[in-house]
C-alpha positions as CSV (number, residue, x, y, z in Angstrom):
1,M,86.3,78.4,124.6
2,V,88.4,76.0,126.8
3,L,91.1,75.8,124.2
4,A,91.2,79.6,124.0
5,V,91.8,79.8,127.7
6,V,94.5,77.1,127.4
7,A,96.2,79.0,124.5
8,A,96.2,82.2,126.6
9,A,97.6,80.4,129.6
10,I,100.4,78.8,127.6
11,F,101.3,82.1,126.1
12,V,101.4,84.0,129.5
13,A,103.4,81.2,131.2
14,T,105.9,81.0,128.4
15,L,106.3,84.8,128.3
16,V,106.8,85.0,132.1
17,V,109.6,82.4,132.0
18,V,111.2,84.1,128.9
19,I,111.3,87.5,130.6
20,W,112.4,86.0,134.0
21,Q,115.2,83.9,132.4
22,P,115.9,81.6,135.3
23,K,119.2,79.8,135.2
24,G,119.2,76.7,133.1
25,F,116.3,78.0,131.0
26,P,117.6,79.8,127.9
27,I,114.9,81.7,126.0
28,G,115.0,79.3,123.1
29,Y,114.4,76.2,125.2
30,T,111.7,78.0,127.1
31,A,109.8,78.9,123.9
32,L,110.2,75.4,122.5
33,I,108.8,73.9,125.7
34,G,105.8,76.3,125.4
35,A,105.4,75.1,121.8
36,V,105.5,71.5,122.7
37,I,102.8,72.1,125.3
38,A,100.7,73.9,122.7
39,L,101.1,71.0,120.4
40,A,100.2,68.5,123.1
41,T,97.1,70.4,124.0
42,T,96.1,70.7,120.3
43,V,96.2,74.5,120.6
44,V,98.3,74.2,117.5
45,G,98.6,71.3,115.1
46,L,101.6,69.6,113.5
47,G,100.5,71.1,110.2
48,D,101.2,74.6,111.7
49,V,104.9,73.8,112.3
50,P,106.1,74.1,108.7
51,T,104.0,77.2,108.3
52,V,105.7,78.9,111.2
53,I,109.1,77.8,110.2
54,G,108.4,79.2,106.7
55,I,107.5,82.5,108.3
56,V,110.5,83.0,110.7
57,W,113.5,81.1,109.3
58,N,114.7,83.9,107.0
59,A,114.2,86.6,109.7
60,T,116.0,84.7,112.4
61,L,119.0,83.5,110.3
62,T,119.5,87.0,108.9
63,F,119.5,88.4,112.4
64,V,122.0,85.9,113.6
65,A,124.3,86.5,110.7
66,V,124.2,90.3,111.1
67,V,124.9,90.0,114.8
68,L,127.7,87.5,114.2
69,I,129.3,90.0,111.8
70,S,129.1,92.7,114.4
71,L,130.6,90.5,117.1
72,I,133.6,89.6,114.9
73,L,134.1,93.3,113.9
74,D,133.9,94.3,117.5
75,E,136.7,91.8,118.4
76,A,138.7,93.4,115.6
77,G,138.3,96.8,117.2
78,F,136.0,98.2,114.5
79,F,133.5,99.9,116.8
80,E,136.1,101.2,119.3
81,W,138.0,102.7,116.3
82,A,134.8,104.4,115.1
83,A,133.9,105.7,118.6
84,L,137.3,107.2,119.2
85,H,137.2,109.0,115.8
86,V,133.8,110.4,116.7
87,A,135.1,111.5,120.1
88,R,137.9,113.4,118.4
89,W,135.5,115.0,116.0
90,G,133.8,116.5,119.0
91,R,137.0,118.7,119.6
92,G,136.4,118.9,123.3
93,N,132.8,120.2,123.0
94,G,130.7,118.1,125.4
95,R,127.3,118.7,123.6
96,L,128.8,117.9,120.2
97,L,130.3,114.7,121.6
98,F,126.8,113.7,122.9
99,V,125.3,114.4,119.5
100,L,128.0,112.5,117.7
101,I,127.7,109.5,120.0
102,V,123.9,109.4,119.4
103,G,124.5,109.6,115.7
104,L,127.1,106.8,115.8
105,G,124.6,104.7,117.7
106,A,121.9,105.3,115.1
107,V,124.2,104.3,112.3
108,I,125.3,101.1,114.1
109,A,121.7,100.3,114.9
110,A,120.7,100.7,111.2
111,V,123.5,98.6,109.8
112,F,124.2,96.1,112.6
113,A,120.8,95.9,114.3
114,N,119.7,97.3,117.6
115,D,121.3,94.5,119.7
116,G,124.7,95.3,118.1
117,A,124.3,99.0,118.9
118,A,123.2,98.6,122.5
119,L,125.4,95.7,123.6
120,I,128.6,96.5,121.7
121,L,128.7,100.3,121.7
122,T,127.7,100.7,125.3
123,P,130.8,99.1,126.9
124,I,133.0,101.2,124.5
125,V,131.2,104.4,125.5
126,V,131.5,103.5,129.2
127,G,135.3,103.0,128.8
128,M,135.6,106.3,126.9
129,L,133.6,108.2,129.6
130,R,135.9,106.8,132.3
131,A,139.0,107.8,130.4
132,L,137.5,111.4,130.1
133,N,136.6,111.4,133.8
134,M,133.0,112.4,133.0
135,P,130.9,113.3,136.1
136,A,128.5,110.4,137.1
137,K,125.4,112.3,136.1
138,A,126.8,113.1,132.6
139,A,128.0,109.6,132.1
140,L,124.6,108.2,132.9
141,G,123.1,110.5,130.3
142,F,125.5,109.2,127.6
143,I,124.9,105.6,128.6
144,L,121.1,105.9,128.6
145,A,121.2,107.8,125.3
146,T,123.2,104.9,123.8
147,G,120.7,102.3,124.9
148,F,117.7,104.5,123.8
149,I,119.0,105.3,120.3
150,A,119.8,101.6,119.7
151,D,116.0,100.9,119.3
152,T,114.7,104.3,118.0
153,G,117.5,104.2,115.4
154,S,116.6,100.7,114.2
155,L,113.8,101.6,111.8
156,P,115.5,102.4,108.5
157,L,116.4,99.0,107.1
158,V,114.8,95.6,107.2
159,V,118.0,94.2,108.9
160,S,118.1,96.9,111.5
161,N,115.9,94.9,113.9
162,L,114.6,91.3,114.1
163,V,111.1,92.8,114.4
164,N,111.5,94.5,111.0
165,I,112.6,91.3,109.3
166,V,109.7,89.3,110.8
167,S,107.2,91.9,109.7
168,A,108.7,92.4,106.2
169,D,108.8,88.7,105.6
170,Y,105.2,88.1,106.8
171,F,103.8,90.9,104.6
172,G,106.1,90.3,101.6
173,L,107.9,93.6,101.8
174,G,111.1,93.9,99.7
175,F,114.3,95.5,101.1
176,A,114.1,98.5,98.8
177,E,110.3,98.9,99.2
178,Y,110.7,98.9,103.0
179,A,113.7,101.3,102.9
180,A,111.8,103.7,100.7
181,V,109.2,104.2,103.4
182,M,111.2,103.8,106.6
183,V,114.5,105.5,105.8
184,P,112.8,109.0,105.9
185,V,110.7,108.0,108.8
186,G,113.8,106.6,110.6
187,I,115.6,109.9,110.1
188,V,112.7,111.7,111.8
189,S,112.8,109.2,114.6
190,V,116.5,109.7,115.2
191,L,116.1,113.6,115.1
192,A,113.2,113.4,117.5
193,S,115.2,111.1,119.8
194,L,118.2,113.4,119.7
195,G,115.9,116.4,120.6
196,M,114.4,114.6,123.5
197,L,117.7,113.3,124.8
198,L,119.3,116.8,124.6
199,A,116.3,118.2,126.4
200,Y,116.4,115.6,129.1
201,F,120.2,115.2,129.7
202,G,121.5,118.5,128.2
203,R,122.1,120.3,131.5
204,S,124.2,117.4,132.9
205,I,126.6,117.3,129.9
206,P,129.8,119.2,130.6
207,K,130.7,122.0,128.2
208,R,134.3,120.7,127.6
209,Y,136.2,117.5,127.8
210,D,139.9,116.6,127.3
211,V,140.5,115.2,123.8
212,L,144.1,114.3,124.8
213,A,142.8,111.8,127.3
214,L,141.6,109.6,124.5
215,T,143.8,106.9,122.9
216,R,144.6,107.0,119.2
217,P,141.9,105.3,117.1
218,A,144.5,103.2,115.3
219,A,145.5,101.7,118.6
220,A,142.0,100.2,118.9
221,V,142.4,98.0,115.8
222,K,143.4,94.5,116.9
223,D,143.2,92.7,113.6
224,R,143.9,94.9,110.5
225,A,143.0,92.3,108.0
226,T,139.5,91.7,109.5
227,F,139.1,95.4,110.1
228,R,139.7,96.1,106.4
229,A,137.6,93.1,105.2
230,G,134.8,94.5,107.3
231,W,134.5,97.6,105.1
232,V,134.4,95.5,102.0
233,V,131.8,93.0,103.5
234,L,129.5,95.8,104.6
235,T,129.6,97.5,101.2
236,V,128.9,94.3,99.4
237,L,126.1,93.5,102.0
238,L,124.3,96.8,101.4
239,V,124.4,96.3,97.6
240,G,123.4,92.6,98.0
241,Y,120.4,93.5,100.2
242,F,119.0,95.7,97.4
243,A,119.8,93.2,94.7
244,A,118.3,90.2,96.6
245,D,114.7,91.0,96.0
246,P,114.7,91.2,92.2
247,L,116.8,88.1,92.1
248,G,114.6,86.2,94.5
249,V,117.4,85.6,96.9
250,P,116.5,85.6,100.7
251,L,118.2,88.1,102.9
252,A,119.5,85.3,105.1
253,A,121.6,84.1,102.1
254,V,123.1,87.5,101.6
255,A,123.8,88.1,105.3
256,G,125.0,84.5,105.7
257,V,127.6,84.8,102.9
258,G,128.9,88.1,104.5
259,A,129.2,86.3,107.9
260,V,131.0,83.3,106.4
261,V,133.5,85.6,104.6
262,I,134.3,87.7,107.8
263,V,134.6,84.6,109.9
264,L,137.0,83.0,107.4
265,V,139.2,86.1,107.4
266,A,139.2,86.3,111.2
267,A,139.8,82.5,111.5
268,R,143.0,82.5,109.4
269,Q,146.3,81.7,111.0
270,P,147.7,85.3,110.9
271,A,150.8,85.2,113.1
272,F,153.1,85.9,110.2
273,L,150.6,88.1,108.3
274,F,150.1,90.1,111.5
275,A,153.8,90.4,112.0
276,R,154.3,91.8,108.5
277,Q,151.6,94.4,109.1
278,A,153.3,95.6,112.2
279,A,155.9,98.4,112.1
280,S,158.4,96.1,113.6
281,P,157.8,92.4,112.7
282,V,159.0,90.9,116.0
283,L,157.0,88.5,118.0
284,V,157.7,88.4,121.7
285,T,156.3,85.3,123.5
286,T,155.3,85.5,127.2
287,G,153.4,82.8,129.0
288,G,152.1,81.2,125.8
289,T,150.8,84.4,124.3
290,A,152.6,86.2,121.5
291,T,152.5,89.9,121.1
292,V,153.8,92.0,118.3
293,A,156.6,94.3,119.5
294,G,156.7,97.7,117.9
295,G,153.4,97.3,116.1
296,S,150.1,99.0,116.3
297,G,148.6,96.8,119.0
298,G,146.7,93.6,119.1
299,T,147.3,90.2,120.7
300,V,147.9,86.9,118.9
301,G,146.8,83.9,121.0
302,A,148.7,80.7,121.3
303,S,146.6,79.3,118.4
304,G,148.0,82.0,116.1
305,R,144.7,83.9,115.9
306,V,144.1,87.5,116.8
307,I,140.3,87.0,117.3
308,P,138.7,84.1,119.3
309,V,136.6,83.1,116.4
310,W,135.0,79.9,117.6
311,K,134.2,81.5,121.0
312,T,132.6,84.4,119.2
313,I,130.5,82.0,117.0
314,R,129.4,80.2,120.1
315,E,128.3,83.5,121.6
316,A,126.2,84.4,118.6
317,P,122.4,84.5,119.4
318,W,121.6,81.0,118.3
319,Q,118.9,80.8,120.9
320,I,116.9,83.3,119.0
321,V,116.4,80.7,116.2
322,L,114.7,78.3,118.7
323,F,112.9,81.2,120.4
324,S,111.4,82.5,117.1
325,I,110.1,79.1,116.1
326,G,108.8,78.2,119.6
327,M,107.3,81.6,120.5
328,Y,105.6,81.9,117.1
329,L,104.0,78.5,117.5
330,V,102.7,79.6,120.9
331,V,101.4,82.9,119.4
332,Y,99.9,80.9,116.4
333,G,97.8,79.1,119.0
334,L,96.2,82.4,119.9
335,Q,95.3,82.9,116.3
336,N,93.9,79.4,115.9
337,Q,91.6,80.0,118.9
338,G,90.4,83.4,117.6
339,L,92.1,85.5,120.2
340,T,93.9,87.8,117.7
341,D,90.5,88.6,116.2
342,Y,89.8,91.0,119.0
343,L,92.9,93.0,118.2
344,A,92.0,92.9,114.5
345,R,88.6,94.5,115.3
346,L,90.3,97.3,117.3
347,F,92.6,98.0,114.3
348,D,89.6,98.2,112.0
349,V,88.1,100.8,114.3
350,F,91.2,102.9,113.9
351,G,91.2,102.3,110.2
352,D,87.8,103.8,109.8
353,H,89.1,107.2,111.0
354,G,91.8,108.0,108.5
355,V,95.5,107.4,108.0
356,L,96.8,109.6,110.9
357,V,94.4,108.0,113.5
358,T,95.3,104.5,112.1
359,A,99.0,105.2,112.5
360,L,98.8,106.6,116.0
361,G,96.1,104.2,117.2
362,V,97.8,101.0,115.9
363,G,101.3,102.2,116.8
364,F,100.5,103.2,120.4
365,V,98.5,100.0,121.1
366,I,101.4,97.9,119.9
367,A,103.9,100.0,121.8
368,I,102.0,99.4,125.0
369,L,101.7,95.7,124.3
370,A,105.4,95.5,123.5
371,S,106.4,97.3,126.7
372,L,104.3,95.0,128.8
373,M,104.9,91.6,127.1
374,N,108.1,92.0,125.0
375,N,108.3,93.1,121.4
376,M,108.9,89.8,119.7
377,P,105.6,88.1,120.6
378,T,103.9,91.5,120.1
379,V,105.0,91.9,116.5
380,L,103.9,88.4,115.8
381,I,100.4,88.9,117.4
382,A,100.0,92.2,115.7
383,A,101.0,90.8,112.3
384,L,98.4,88.1,112.6
385,A,95.8,90.7,113.7
386,I,96.6,93.0,110.8
387,G,96.4,90.1,108.4
388,G,92.9,89.3,109.8
389,A,91.7,92.9,109.7
390,G,89.5,94.2,107.0
391,A,91.7,97.2,106.0
392,T,93.0,97.4,102.5
393,G,95.2,99.8,100.4
394,L,96.9,102.7,102.2
395,T,95.2,102.0,105.6
396,H,96.5,98.4,105.5
397,E,100.0,99.6,104.7
398,V,100.0,102.1,107.5
399,M,99.1,99.4,109.9
400,I,102.0,97.3,108.8
401,Y,104.6,100.0,109.3
402,A,102.9,101.3,112.5
403,N,103.4,97.7,113.8
404,V,107.1,97.9,113.2
405,I,107.4,101.4,114.8
406,G,105.4,100.4,117.8
407,S,107.4,97.2,118.3
408,D,110.7,99.0,117.8
409,L,110.1,102.0,120.0
410,G,107.5,100.7,122.5
411,P,110.0,98.4,124.3
412,K,111.9,101.5,125.5
413,I,109.1,102.3,127.9
414,T,109.9,99.4,130.3
415,P,113.0,97.2,131.0
416,I,111.0,94.0,129.9
417,G,110.0,95.5,126.6
418,S,112.9,93.7,124.8
419,L,115.4,91.0,125.6
420,A,118.2,93.3,124.4
421,T,117.3,95.8,127.1
422,L,117.4,93.2,129.9
423,L,120.8,92.0,128.6
424,W,122.0,95.6,128.3
425,L,121.1,96.3,131.9
426,H,122.9,93.2,132.9
427,V,126.0,94.3,131.0
428,L,125.9,97.7,132.8
429,D,125.6,95.9,136.2
430,R,128.7,93.9,135.5
431,K,130.5,97.2,134.8
432,G,129.4,98.6,138.2
433,I,126.6,100.8,136.7
434,H,123.2,100.0,138.2
435,I,120.0,101.4,136.7
436,S,117.0,100.3,138.6
437,W,113.8,99.3,136.8
438,G,112.0,102.3,138.4
439,Q,114.7,104.7,137.2
440,Y,114.6,103.1,133.7
441,F,110.8,103.4,133.5
442,R,110.7,107.0,134.6
443,T,113.2,107.9,131.9
444,G,111.9,105.5,129.2
445,I,108.3,106.8,129.3
446,V,109.3,110.4,129.2
447,L,111.6,109.9,126.2
448,T,109.6,107.3,124.3
449,V,106.0,108.7,124.1
450,P,106.9,112.0,122.3
451,V,109.3,110.3,119.9
452,L,106.7,107.6,119.2
453,A,104.0,110.2,118.5
454,V,106.3,112.2,116.1
455,T,107.5,109.1,114.3
456,L,104.0,107.7,113.7
457,T,102.8,111.1,112.5
458,A,105.8,111.2,110.1
459,L,104.8,107.8,108.9
460,A,101.2,108.9,108.1
461,G,102.4,112.0,106.4
462,W,105.1,110.3,104.3
463,L,102.9,107.4,103.2
464,T,100.1,109.8,102.2
465,L,102.6,111.9,100.2
466,I,104.3,109.0,98.3
467,R,101.1,107.0,97.7
């Protein structure tokens, strides 16, 4: 009993510091300190360390590789190019622009993970809205929609969210197996999100906007070679993800190869290559920086590189590797002391009342936990509880996917539900757009609850149909 109290205290303390994020305490180091304390108090044993590393290494390295690819492509102008094309497709129709931006966010979230969609697309959308002189209320609707769809659109693929990867790895779900269930459910989630977003923000969206105020999409491309390589890498990645399972290759290896290729392309010395690509191959040097005169845009630094590759690599979410190992060890202590058994019993109660009740019950409980204590520890705790529950067959499978849905969508209820949301709010603050926690909560709970209910119902119906 004493160790159970200690395990709970270590978990709460670690979680508070992770969410608080005081200066000098990155989330990875905080989680590792929690893990060391858990080891020192014998809440977990040294024998648990390799077990935990075996569970989280593939998920975290895959996530880091996917985010690194997205960061490199963002530097190349890939996402700005896509956003400008989407804005032009809107043809001056404000509502159509809103729908297309939400759709673009969903696609980016599915392929580049939720963090990529929220943190990369949001600044681009902000810049676009300012160029279009959108009213403040309308701009806020676009911005909140971009942040919201980043998570609700991150269901379809294993690589769309770190939560998905962790859960798929823990329960041995293959990429194709996962996609067969969650692609249709993810489409329902996106459509439900779009409906709620239009209902909530529709009146504030202007009927028309000036397409001529937008820059040409081609002008957004800063590194053509990396931009083109990105399309090839993404195509190969999607094929590789599906081929990995039958071949027994971990997703981290597939994503890692893609990341290495795109980094090597971006890290080349492209001064002369870039000049040849320009319409007029003339380099004009000013203050140690060379620019291509008469070309399509882009800046070549003094090192000869268009993209600050090593800076981008340093900014990749390496802390998430330490965080995953450390936080999971802390959570493992809860299991060792029997605390996850209480959650397992609750899940079994839902399981006794059919597939729909199981999906809704498990999904909403996990969503509430994720909104209160962050989705990463929540998905770990829930996975351990589901593993310890007595459910089998279809009921067990529903629990697994309801865990993913609750952990993906639940964080949108509160600002502390995911680290990505906290960082997203910080990015907006730096751009002069302040969204208070109260304002976020009022919007988040209204948008999330209906979408969560519809998505979990779709899960129950789809699994019942295909099984």
